[in-house]
C-alpha positions as CSV (number, residue, x, y, z in Angstrom):
1,X,40.5,120.0,37.5
2,X,38.8,116.7,36.7
3,X,41.0,113.6,36.6
4,X,40.2,110.1,35.4
5,X,41.1,106.9,37.4
6,X,42.9,104.7,34.9
7,X,45.2,101.6,34.7
8,X,48.5,101.1,32.8
9,X,47.5,97.5,32.6
10,X,44.9,96.3,30.1
11,X,43.6,93.7,32.5
12,X,43.1,96.6,35.2
13,X,45.1,94.6,37.7
14,X,47.8,97.2,38.3
15,X,47.4,100.1,40.8
16,X,45.2,102.8,39.5
17,X,46.6,106.2,38.6
18,X,44.8,109.5,38.2
19,X,45.2,111.3,34.7
20,X,44.1,114.9,34.2
21,X,41.5,115.3,31.5
22,X,43.5,118.1,30.3
23,X,46.3,115.6,29.5
24,X,43.9,113.3,27.4
25,X,44.3,113.7,23.7
26,X,41.7,111.1,22.8
27,X,39.8,108.1,24.0
28,X,39.1,104.9,21.7
29,X,37.3,101.7,22.1
30,X,39.4,98.8,23.4
31,X,39.7,95.3,22.2
32,X,37.4,94.0,25.1
33,X,33.9,94.9,25.5
34,X,33.4,98.0,27.7
35,X,37.1,98.7,27.7
36,X,38.1,102.2,26.8
37,X,41.8,103.4,25.9
38,X,42.8,106.8,27.2
39,X,45.5,108.2,25.0
40,X,48.1,111.0,26.3
41,X,51.4,112.0,24.7
42,X,53.3,109.8,26.9
43,X,51.2,106.7,27.4
44,X,48.1,104.8,26.8
45,X,45.9,103.9,29.8
46,X,42.8,101.7,30.3
47,X,39.5,102.1,32.0
48,X,36.0,100.6,31.8
49,X,33.0,102.0,30.1
50,X,31.6,103.0,26.8
51,X,32.9,105.6,24.4
52,X,29.5,107.3,24.3
53,X,29.3,107.4,28.2
54,X,32.8,108.9,28.5
55,X,32.1,111.4,25.8
56,X,28.9,112.5,27.3
57,X,30.4,112.6,30.8
58,X,33.4,114.8,29.8
59,X,31.5,117.1,27.7
60,X,28.9,117.7,30.5
61,X,31.9,118.7,32.6
62,X,32.9,121.4,30.4
63,X,35.4,119.7,27.9
64,X,35.0,119.5,24.3
65,X,35.2,116.0,23.1
66,X,33.9,115.1,19.7
67,X,33.0,111.7,18.2
68,X,35.0,111.4,15.1
69,X,34.3,107.7,14.1
70,X,32.7,104.8,15.8
71,X,35.9,104.0,17.8
72,X,37.4,107.4,18.5
73,X,36.5,110.5,20.4
74,X,39.0,113.3,20.5
75,X,39.7,116.3,22.6
76,X,39.2,119.2,20.1
77,X,41.1,121.5,22.4
78,X,44.1,119.4,22.0
79,X,44.1,119.2,18.3
80,X,46.8,121.2,16.3
81,X,46.6,119.9,12.9
82,X,43.9,117.9,10.8
83,X,45.3,116.2,7.6
84,X,42.4,116.1,5.0
85,X,44.3,113.6,2.6
86,X,44.8,110.9,5.3
87,X,41.8,112.1,7.5
88,X,43.8,112.2,10.8
89,X,43.9,114.6,13.5
90,X,47.4,115.5,15.1
91,X,48.2,117.0,18.5
92,X,51.6,118.7,17.9
93,X,52.6,121.6,15.8
94,X,55.0,119.5,13.6
95,X,53.9,116.0,12.5
96,X,56.5,113.4,12.6
97,X,56.6,109.6,12.3
98,X,56.0,109.2,16.0
99,X,53.2,111.8,16.3
100,X,50.0,110.6,18.0
101,X,47.1,110.5,15.4
102,X,43.4,110.0,15.7
103,X,41.8,108.7,12.6
104,X,38.6,110.4,11.3
105,X,35.8,108.6,9.5
106,X,35.9,109.4,5.8
107,X,32.0,109.5,5.6
108,X,31.9,112.2,8.3
109,X,35.1,114.0,7.7
110,X,33.3,117.3,6.2
111,X,31.0,117.4,9.1
112,X,33.6,116.7,11.7
113,X,35.9,119.3,10.3
114,X,33.2,122.1,10.4
115,X,32.4,121.3,14.0
116,X,36.0,121.1,15.1
117,X,36.7,124.4,13.4
118,X,33.8,126.1,15.2
119,X,35.1,124.6,18.6
120,X,38.7,125.4,18.2
121,X,39.7,128.1,15.6
122,X,43.5,127.5,16.1
123,X,43.4,124.1,14.2
124,X,45.3,124.1,11.0
125,X,43.7,122.1,8.3
126,X,46.0,120.9,5.4
127,X,44.7,119.2,2.3
128,X,41.1,120.2,3.1
129,X,39.1,121.9,0.4
130,X,37.5,125.2,1.6
131,X,34.0,126.2,0.5
């Protein structure tokens, strides 16, 4: 299994940790140039690079990451629910106030939903018009 070397410290000063890609829900752009945030259920980690680089790298290694807006790429295999009203992807069977969510771009929502459904047929789509 592939793992990413990440830091719990935004400055990258702390000792590195390895996080299995299977634990990654989504990755997003950080505040600093070439900073990436790696989101898991438990924690958010930091690493360097660009969103496009990591999406391409992970997909070329057999994972299913999909760019859903200019700042977020999600692990489609981990998505459980997509809310069509708020345009968010969730990673739990029941959404709560503390659930991790990944926003999806409004202008690309229909395209993203179609591709996500093709990749992971187990996703539940709520508030989404069917064709």
